[in-house]
N, C-alpha and C positions, 0 to 999 in steps of 0.2 A: 575463598571467594574468587570467582573469575574476574579478570580485568574487563571492564565494560568496553564495548566497541566504541570507536570514535563517533561522535555525534549523538551519543546516547541521551544527553541532556534534553535535546529537542524532542526526541521520542517520548521521554518521560513527561515532558510538559504536555504533549499532545494528548496522552491518555487521561489527563486530568480534566479535559473539557468534554462536554456533551454537545457543544455547538456544532451542528452538522455543517455549517458554512465554513468553519475553520478546518474541519476534516476534508471537505471538498477542495478547499484552497490548497491544502497539502497534497492531496491525491492528484490534483491537476498538474503538479510538477513532476509526476512520475516519468512521463515521456522524456522530459528534458534531462532528468537524472540518468536514465538508462542510456541515453545518447552519449553521455560523457564517460561511460565505462566501456573500455575496449571490447568489441564484439558482443556486448550484451544485447544491443538492439536486434541483431540477427538471431540470437538464441531466443529472445523473447518472441519474435515473430514466428519462429519454428514451433514453439510451444503453443502459441495461439492457434496455428493451423492444426496442430495435433489435437488440441481440445475440440476444435470444430469438427474434425473427422470423427473423434470418439463419440461426440454427441449424436452423430448420424448412424453409428454402427449399431446393429441389432444386438440383443442380449447374447446371442450365440456367437457373434463375431468379435465383440469388443475385447481388445487386448492391445498390449504394446510390444514392439519388437526390441531386440537388443540395441539396434541403432537408435530407436526412440528413447530408450533408457539412457543411453550415452549422451544424447542431446539434452535430456533433462538434467543429468549430472553436470554437463558443461554449463548450463544455465545456473545451476546451484553454485558452482565454483566462482562464477562471476558476480553473483549477488553476495557472496560470502568469501570463505577461505578456499584457496585452491589446494586440494589434497590429491596428489597424483596416484597414491596407492589405492584410492577409492576406485579409480578407473580400471586399474589392473585387476582388482577383485571382481568388478562387474564383468569384465571381459572373460572371466573364468566360467561364467554361467553359459549354458547352451541356449540357443534361440528358443527351443521348445519349452524349456523350464521357465524362461522369462514370460513367454506367451501364456503358459498354463497358470502360473501364479498371479500374473497381472489380470488375466481373465476372471479368476475367482475373486480377486480383490474388487474389481470393477462391479461385479454382480452384487457383492456385499454392500458396496458404497451406494449403489443405485437403490437398494432396498430401504435405506434409512429414511424414515418419515420424520422430517424436520419438525413437524408439529407435535411430536410425542417425546422428543428427546431433551427438551428444555424445562428448567424449573420456571417458576413465576418470575424470577429475577433474570431470566434469560441465559443462565448457565446450563451446562450439561447435567442432566439428572443421572442416576445410576444406570438406567437403561441406555441412555445416550452415551455414557462413557464406554459401555461394553460395545455398543454399535460402532463407535469410532475406532476402538481398539482392534476389532476383528479384521477389517480390510488392511489396516496398517501391519498387523501381525502376519497376514498372508504374504504381503510383499517383502517383509523382513526375513522371510525364509531364504530369499535370494542372497548370494554372496555379495558383500559390499553395500547392501541396502539396510540402512538404519532408519529410525523415525523421520529424520529430516528428508532423506531421499524419498521415502515412502509418501510423506506428506506432499512433496512436489508432484508426485504422480497423481495423487488423489484430489489435489486442488483443481486439476484439469477436468476431473469427472464431476465433483460436487463442490464447487467454490462456496456454496452456501453452508456447507458443513465442515469442510477442511481448509485450514489456512496453511501456508508454508511456514516451516519452523526457522524463520530468520533469527540469527543471533541477536539482532537488535530487539526483536519481540521478546525473546527470552530475558534479555537484560532488563526490560521494563517490568516484568512480573515475577522474576525469580532472583535469588541472591547469587546463584552460580549456574553455569551452563554444564549440565551433565548429559544432555542429549539422550535421555531415556524416554521410553514410551510414556511413562507416568508424567514426566515433565511436559511432553507434547500435549497430552490430554488436558493438563491444567492450563497451558497458555492458549490452546485452542478454545477452551471453554470461556476464558476471559475475552478473547476476540469475538466470540459469538455473542457474549453479553453486551459488548460495546455496539456491535452491529444491530442488535435488537433496539437499543436506545437511540441510535442514529436514525433508524427507520428505513423507509423505502429506498431501494437501490444499494443498500449496504449489506455486505456479506462478511463472514469471518475472514475470507481470503482477501477481500478489499481492505478491511481494517488493518490486517497485518502488513499489506503492501504500503499503506499510508504511513504506518509506523516506521517501516524501513526507509521510505522516501524522506521523512522528516529527519531521520538520523543521518542519511547519506548527504542530504543538502547541507546540513550543519557541518559534517565532516569535510566536505569538499569546498564549501564556499563560506562557511562561518555564519550562515543565516538560519535563524530559528523560525521556521514557517508557522509554528504553532502560536506565535505571539501576534497580537493585533497590529503592532507596529514592530516588525522584525528588525534586528540590528545585524549588521555585518561585523567582521572582525575589527574594522576601524571605528566602529561605534556610529556609523551613519544609518539613518532610518531608511527603510525600504518601503515600497508601496505594498502594504499588507494590512488592509482595512476591512472592516465588516460593513457592508452596505446597509444592513438592518439598523444601523445606528442613525440613519437619516429618514426623513419623511419621504413619501413617494418612492418606496423602495425600488420598484422596477426601473424608474428613470435614473435614480442614483446609482444602482448597480450597473446600468449600461454606461453611465458616465465614468465610473471607476474602471470598468473594463477597457474603455478607450484610452485610459491613462496608463495602464499597466505597461511597464518597460520603458517609460518616457523619462526616467531619471530618478533621482532620489527625492523622497517625499519627507517633509519635516513636520507639517501639521495640517489639520483640516479645519475649515470654518464653514458653517452653513449660514447663509444670509436668508432668512425667511421672507423678507420683504419682496425680493425679486426672484426668489426660488433659485438662487445661484450657489453653487458649491465651489468654494475657493480652496485650492490646494497650493500651499507654499512649497516652492521647489527651488533648487539651485541651478536648474538647467534651462527651462523655457517657460513661456507663459501662454496659456490658452484659456478660452472662456466659452462655456456652453450655457446658454440661457434657456429659459423655459420654452422658447420658440424653436430651439434646436440649432441655431446658427452658431458657428464656431470660428474663432480667429486664433491663429497660432503665430508666435514670433519668438525669436531668441531673446533670452532674458536671464539675469542672475537674481531676479527678485521673486515675485509670486507667480504661480500658475493658477489661473482662475478657470474653473470648469463649470 
C-alpha cells in the first residue's frame, strides 16, 4: 500500500459530502494555495493561456509543442512530485512527433459526447471508458508521457471529461498509487460522478482540483476546509460556516463573506428578534443589523454581525 500524501485526511472528508457549498468553499482557496507553492502561480497561468489558445484552434491546427509539453510537466511537478528524469525523456521527443500525437489526441478528446458516456449514476459506462482511454493512449506513445502527464494535457482540452491525476485524488479512491491507465479511468469516473451530483459549474477537472486543494491546505496549514468549523493544528476554530443554516440566506451569506479573514471564530448565534447574527470572536467586535449599519471596534469578547 502506498503512503498517503500529506493532508489526505481533509481530501477524504471532502469526498464524503455532497454539499456544493462545502465544495465551493474549498475550491475558493485554490488561488491562495497555488500562491504559496514556488512558481506554481506562473505555471498555472501559462496552462490557462494554453487552454484558451487551444479552445480557439481549429480541428486541423490544434496541437501542443515540445515547449508546451515541458510547461505542462513543470506544472505537474509543482502540484506533485518533482521527477527530473521525466523532463529528460520528454526532451528526447522531436517537435514533430509531439505535435502529431497531441493533434490526434485532441481530435479524439473533442469527439467525446459527454451525454453518452455516463451511467445513470454519473460514472463512465463501457463506451465512456473506451472514449477516455483512446486520447490518453495516443499521448502515451510519447517518451516520458504516462497517464498523469497525458491527463494534464487533456484537462486543458476537455475539463468536463478529463481530470488531472493528482496523487491526492488517487489516495482518496484507491488503496495504492500505481499510475496505470486503468487506475486513471477509475478515479476520473469517480470525479465525474461527484461533478454530476454537485451540479451546474462542476466538472471532473474542478472536482479533482478541489480535492487537491483540500489536501494541500491541510498539509501546509493544518486546516481541514471540508469541515463546517475547521480546526487548525492548535485546535482553534476558523471561519468555515455554511450560510444555508441561517434564515434569509442571501443576507447571511453576505454577512459571513464580510467576516472572512477577520480572526478566529468560536461560535455562531442567530437572534431572530432583531435579525442579528452574532459571531463570538477573540479579536474584534462588529455588528450588522437588518438595516445594514455596521460598527467595528477592537475587543476580546464577542463579534456581532
